[in-house]
C-alpha positions as CSV (number, residue, x, y, z in Angstrom):
1,X,-10.2,-26.6,9.1
2,X,-13.8,-26.6,10.3
3,X,-16.8,-25.7,8.2
4,X,-17.3,-22.5,10.1
5,X,-13.8,-21.3,9.4
6,X,-14.3,-22.0,5.7
7,X,-17.6,-20.1,5.6
8,X,-16.0,-17.2,7.4
9,X,-13.1,-17.1,5.0
10,X,-15.5,-17.4,2.0
11,X,-17.6,-14.5,3.3
12,X,-14.6,-12.4,3.9
13,X,-13.3,-13.2,0.5
14,X,-16.6,-12.3,-1.1
15,X,-16.8,-9.0,0.8
16,X,-13.2,-8.0,0.0
17,X,-13.3,-8.9,-3.7
18,X,-16.6,-7.1,-4.2
19,X,-15.2,-4.1,-2.3
20,X,-12.1,-4.0,-4.5
21,X,-14.2,-4.3,-7.6
22,X,-16.5,-1.4,-6.4
23,X,-13.5,0.6,-5.2
24,X,-12.1,0.6,-8.8
25,X,-15.5,1.1,-10.4
26,X,-17.1,3.8,-8.3
27,X,-14.5,4.9,-5.8
28,X,-14.3,4.6,-2.0
29,X,-16.5,7.6,-1.2
30,X,-19.5,6.2,-3.1
31,X,-19.4,2.7,-1.6
32,X,-22.0,1.9,1.1
33,X,-22.3,-1.2,3.2
34,X,-25.8,-1.7,1.7
35,X,-24.7,-1.6,-2.0
36,X,-21.6,-3.7,-1.2
37,X,-23.6,-6.5,0.5
38,X,-26.2,-6.5,-2.2
39,X,-23.6,-6.8,-4.9
40,X,-21.7,-9.5,-2.9
41,X,-25.1,-11.3,-2.3
42,X,-24.6,-11.3,1.4
43,X,-26.6,-9.9,4.3
44,X,-25.5,-6.8,6.0
45,X,-25.4,-8.8,9.2
46,X,-22.7,-11.0,7.7
47,X,-20.7,-7.9,6.8
48,X,-20.9,-6.6,10.4
49,X,-19.8,-9.9,11.8
50,X,-16.4,-9.3,10.1
51,X,-16.0,-5.5,9.9
52,X,-17.1,-2.4,11.8
53,X,-17.7,-0.3,8.6
54,X,-16.2,0.3,5.2
55,X,-13.2,2.1,6.8
56,X,-12.4,-1.0,8.9
57,X,-12.7,-3.2,5.7
58,X,-10.3,-0.8,3.9
59,X,-7.9,-0.9,6.8
60,X,-7.8,-4.8,6.7
61,X,-7.1,-4.7,3.0
62,X,-4.4,-2.0,3.4
63,X,-2.8,-4.0,6.2
64,X,-2.7,-7.1,4.0
65,X,-0.9,-5.0,1.3
66,X,1.5,-3.7,3.9
67,X,2.3,-7.2,5.0
68,X,3.0,-8.2,1.4
69,X,5.3,-5.1,1.1
70,X,7.1,-6.2,4.4
71,X,7.7,-9.6,2.8
72,X,9.2,-7.8,-0.3
73,X,11.3,-5.7,2.0
74,X,12.7,-8.9,3.7
75,X,13.5,-10.3,0.2
76,X,15.1,-7.0,-0.9
77,X,17.6,-7.4,1.9
78,X,19.2,-10.2,-0.2
79,X,19.5,-8.2,-3.5
80,X,21.1,-4.9,-4.4
81,X,19.2,-1.6,-3.9
82,X,18.2,-1.1,-7.5
83,X,16.8,-4.6,-8.0
84,X,15.0,-4.2,-4.7
85,X,13.4,-0.9,-6.0
86,X,12.3,-2.6,-9.2
87,X,10.7,-5.5,-7.3
88,X,8.9,-3.0,-5.0
89,X,7.6,-0.9,-8.0
90,X,6.5,-4.0,-9.8
91,X,4.3,-4.7,-6.8
92,X,2.7,-1.3,-7.2
93,X,2.3,-1.9,-11.0
94,X,0.5,-5.2,-10.3
95,X,-1.9,-3.5,-7.9
96,X,-1.9,-0.2,-9.8
97,X,-5.7,0.2,-10.0
98,X,-6.2,-0.4,-6.3
99,X,-3.5,2.1,-5.2
100,X,-4.6,4.7,-7.8
101,X,-8.1,4.6,-6.5
102,X,-6.9,5.1,-2.9
103,X,-4.7,8.0,-3.9
104,X,-7.6,9.6,-5.8
105,X,-10.0,9.4,-2.8
106,X,-10.2,12.1,-0.2
107,X,-11.4,9.7,2.5
108,X,-8.5,7.3,2.6
109,X,-6.0,9.2,4.8
110,X,-5.3,6.1,6.9
111,X,-3.9,4.4,3.8
112,X,-1.4,7.2,3.1
113,X,-0.4,7.3,6.8
114,X,0.2,3.5,6.9
115,X,2.2,3.6,3.6
116,X,4.3,6.5,4.8
117,X,5.0,4.7,8.1
118,X,6.0,1.6,6.2
119,X,8.4,3.5,3.9
120,X,9.9,5.5,6.8
121,X,10.5,2.2,8.7
122,X,12.2,0.7,5.6
123,X,14.3,3.8,5.1
124,X,15.3,3.9,8.8
125,X,16.7,0.4,8.6
126,X,18.8,1.5,5.5
127,X,19.8,4.7,7.3
128,X,20.9,2.8,10.4
129,X,22.9,0.3,8.3
130,X,24.7,3.0,6.5
131,X,24.9,5.5,9.4
132,X,23.8,8.9,8.2
133,X,26.2,10.6,5.9
134,X,25.4,14.2,7.0
135,X,25.4,14.5,10.8
136,X,24.1,18.1,10.4
137,X,20.7,16.8,9.2
138,X,18.3,15.5,11.8
139,X,17.5,11.8,11.2
140,X,13.8,12.2,11.7
141,X,13.7,15.1,9.2
142,X,15.7,13.1,6.7
143,X,13.3,10.1,7.1
144,X,10.2,12.2,6.8
145,X,11.6,14.1,3.8
146,X,12.6,10.9,1.9
147,X,9.4,9.1,2.9
148,X,7.1,11.8,1.7
149,X,9.1,12.1,-1.5
150,X,8.8,8.4,-2.2
151,X,5.0,8.4,-1.4
152,X,4.6,11.3,-3.8
153,X,6.5,9.5,-6.6
154,X,4.5,6.2,-6.0
155,X,1.3,8.2,-6.1
156,X,2.4,10.0,-9.4
157,X,3.5,6.6,-10.8
158,X,0.2,4.7,-10.1
159,X,-1.8,7.7,-11.3
160,X,0.1,7.6,-14.6
161,X,1.6,11.0,-14.2
162,X,5.2,9.9,-14.8
163,X,6.8,8.8,-18.0
164,X,9.0,5.7,-18.0
165,X,8.5,2.1,-17.3
166,X,8.5,0.4,-13.9
167,X,12.2,-0.4,-14.0
168,X,13.3,3.1,-15.0
169,X,11.2,4.8,-12.3
170,X,12.3,2.3,-9.7
171,X,16.0,2.6,-10.5
172,X,15.8,6.4,-10.4
173,X,14.2,6.2,-6.9
174,X,16.9,3.8,-5.9
175,X,19.6,6.3,-7.1
176,X,18.0,9.2,-5.2
177,X,17.7,7.1,-2.0
178,X,21.3,5.9,-2.3
179,X,22.5,9.5,-2.7
180,X,20.7,10.7,0.4
181,X,21.3,7.8,2.8
């Protein structure tokens, strides 16, 4: 790897880690490129070499989380539904402060949209594999219904609005999905 590549990676890491720290401390809406670069001890020019704006930076970070969730999805194919749900919720538990901050912000609609699309895609693969039980319910409606429900439960979970530990919540989601797919 060349020196330039390492510097680029180092700058991106500094920007992203400072952004995540500020996201949790002050929330997305109050972050500016100016205060982000000052805290990261980088020039604004460096920031703009890597990202268009703070929304672009957030999209990159969310995309990385979606990639990690896709890897978990691939692993989940080799385990039963309930264990897979627990693994999935453990990921959200590990990154709880990040996801809670995004759910609290009014400016992070793209995050919700990407998470919903990921969940619907995951559900669609399960639905295709089991072939829909009830042929009277439109597949797209079923996917949207379950996807929105799961996003809502994940949001309530990371915001601490649900009682129960990670495994209990995950297993109950697994049971609900299994009943409906």
